[in-house]
N, C-alpha and C positions, 0 to 999 in steps of 0.2 A: 672187174667187171660196170664197180659202179662206177669210174672215170669214160668207160667204154658208152655205159647207156646216158653218162653225159653231156658224153661227144653230140650225138644226135638229140639231144633236148630231151632226152626220159628222164622222169622221176624214177631213184630206185626203190620196187616197192620193198625190198626189203630192210631198207633202210627204217621208211616207218612199221617197218613189223619192229625192229629191235631198239627202235626209239621209244614206243608204247611198254616196253618188259625191259624195264631198267631197272632190275636186281639181275646183280652181281652174283658169281658162285666162285666159291675155290678151287682151284685146280693145283693138286699136289705139283709139284716139276715131275717127277719122272711120270705124270700122265700127261703131259704137253704132249707130246710127241701123238700118242693114238687119240688125243681126243680131237689135234688137227687131221689124221688120218681120214677120224668120222666126219669133220666137218667135209671136208674133199670129195667123201662117197653122200652125200647128202640126196645128190640127186639120182640116185642108184638103186631106189629101195625097189625090193619085186613084190609083185601083188596080184590077190591070185580071187576068183569070184567074181560073180557079175557086178559087187561091189565093190569091185578092186583095192576089197584091203589088205593093205601093207605087211607084210607076212613075212620082213628083212633084209637087210641090205645082198646087194648081187656082191657073193664074197670073190665070184673071179675077177669082177669091177676092181676089189678093195686089194687083192692082188697085184691089177696094176697099176695105182694108187702108190700102193708100196715101191713095188720094182719102180718105177721114174722117180719118186723123189729118193730113192738110191737110201731105203730106209732098212735099220740093220739090226737083227732080233727080231726078225718078221715073227715067230712063232710069238715070241712073247707080246705082239703087237696087234696080231691078232686073236691075242685072245682079249687082251684089254678092249678093243674095241667092240668084241662080242657083247662086255659087259658094259658099255653104253648101249651097244645095239638095245641090248633088253631091258632097259632104263628108260629107251625112248619108245619100245614099242612098250611099253607096260603105261606110262603117258598116251602114246596116243589108244590104245583101247582105252585109258578113264576118258579121255576128252569122246569119242565114241558116243562110249556108254552113257 
């Protein structure tokens, strides 16, 4: 996406956010695939209420991404992504409060 934006002379807004968050987090090799699936779905949040509070990922979109990426052992990956989602939801709630 960054190269597409650059082709039109548009700065990538995500690059600024990432540059300002220079914390590295270790990821175990067995969790890389689930993390990448989660990141592929970060635009697929479900929202509810007048304030459009994020309630969780759209699991239909997650399933589609897993199929399109040719993921094996989808049940295990689904559970791993749900754990990541839970942590993300907790962090989002803390930011909101």
